[in-house]
N, C-alpha and C positions, 0 to 999 in steps of 0.2 A: 757721612763720608765727607772729608774735606779735600778740596782740590789743592794741587801744589801751588806754592807761592810763585808769582811771576819772577821774582828775583832769583829763585833757585833754578829756574830754567836757563839754559844757555842762550846765547845770542841767536842761534839758528832756530830755536823753538819759539821765540817771541813773536806774537801775532798769529801763530798757526793754531788751528782748532785742536782741541783736546778730544781724543776718541776714547770712550769708556766701553769696555767689553764686559758684560755681565752674563756669566754662563747660566744656562737653563732658565732664563727669564724672558726669552724671546718667543717667537711663534711656535706653533705645534709642528712636530716632525711629520713627514709624509706617512710614516708607519708608526704603530704604537710601540714597536720594539726599540725605537730610537728615542733619546731624550729630547727635551725641548731645545730649540736653537738658542743662540746667543743674542742678547739684546745689545745692539750697538747704539750708543748715544754719543752725539757729537756736540761738544760745548764750544761755542764761538763767542768772541767779544762783539759787543754792539754799542753804538752811541746812545740809543734810546732803549729803555726797558720795554719788554713785551707787556701789553696791557693785561694779558691773561695770567701773568706770573704774580703771585702774592706771597707774602711771608705767612706761613701757617703757624710757626713756632709761637708767636705772641698771641694769636687768636686761640690756639689750642691750650696754652697755659692758662688763659682766662677761663676757659670752659672746664679745665680739669682741677682748678684750684678748689681745695676743700673749704666748706663753710667754717667760720670761726667756731661755731658750737661743736663741730666734729673734732676740730683740733684741740679744743679745751677738754672735751670728754676723753680724748685719747691720752692727753697728758695726765689727767687725773687717774686713769686706769694704770698707766705706766708707773706713776708714783705709788699707787696702792700695791702693785705687784712687786716693786722694789722693796717696800716696807715689809710685805709678807715674806719675801725671800730672806731679808735680813733677820726677821723674827724667827723663821724656821732654822736659820743657821745658828742663832743664839740658843734656841731650845735644844739643838742637837749637840751643842758644845763646841762647835767649830768657830764661833765668834764670841768675843768678850769672855 
């Protein structure tokens, strides 16, 4: 989810906190017949970053990156499947 750009907000909204309402992601309802409550998140500006906040995207990308041998093997299989497809098209008379 991306937050709105500060330049797109009007003069009256500059510097005010942004409140996000996420339905059915909050606390449990008092009875089981009711859905979960709304999760209310307030985003405010600060001069210093919170020490507990960290970027997960770069760390996650390092962990999820496939090893080079898997990439190479996948490319070889894809090339063989393409060759097999073209050969079958040739045998059936649809190609060449």
